[in-house]
N, C-alpha and C positions, 0 to 999 in steps of 0.2 A: 256140716263138715267145715273145716277151716281151709281157707285158700289165702295165698299170699300173692300180691301183684309182683311177679318176678321181674317185670320190666323196670319197675321203680325201686325194687329192693336194693339197698346197699350192702347187704349181707354183714350188717354190723354185729349180728348174733346175739342181739338182746333177747329176741324171742327163744333162740337155742338155749341160752344160759338160764332162762327162767322157767322152761317147761319142765313141770315136775315129773313127767313120765318119759322124758327124752324122745318125744314124737317129732321133734323138728330137728333137722340136721342140714349141714351144708355138704352138697355133693357137686363137684366141679363148679365151684363158686356160685351155686344156686341153692336157695333155701327151699327144702322140701318137707312137707308135713306127711307123716305116715298115718293115714286115717285109721289104720287097724289098731294103732297104739294110742292115738289122741283120745283123751277123756272129755274133750269139749268144755274145759274149765274156763277158756277165754282169757287166761292170763296174757297169752301172747298179744291179744288185741289191746291190752292196757299197757304193755311195757314197750312196744314198738314206737320209737320216736317219730316215724313217718305215718303210723296208723295203717299199715298195709295189711296185717292179717284181718280177715273178715269172715263172718259166717255165711255159708251158702247152704240153702236147702237142697 
């Protein structure tokens, strides 16, 4: 499962824009990952300028 450190996230939407299945969205100025939609491609981990999305078992 992908998690994003919400305290450090600047909500730049880089991960939102690059997610191929639209599993990442911004709700109330907070980036949220829908784990039911996420296909775990890890693109978000590569495009985030702060390196915040990360894999959690």
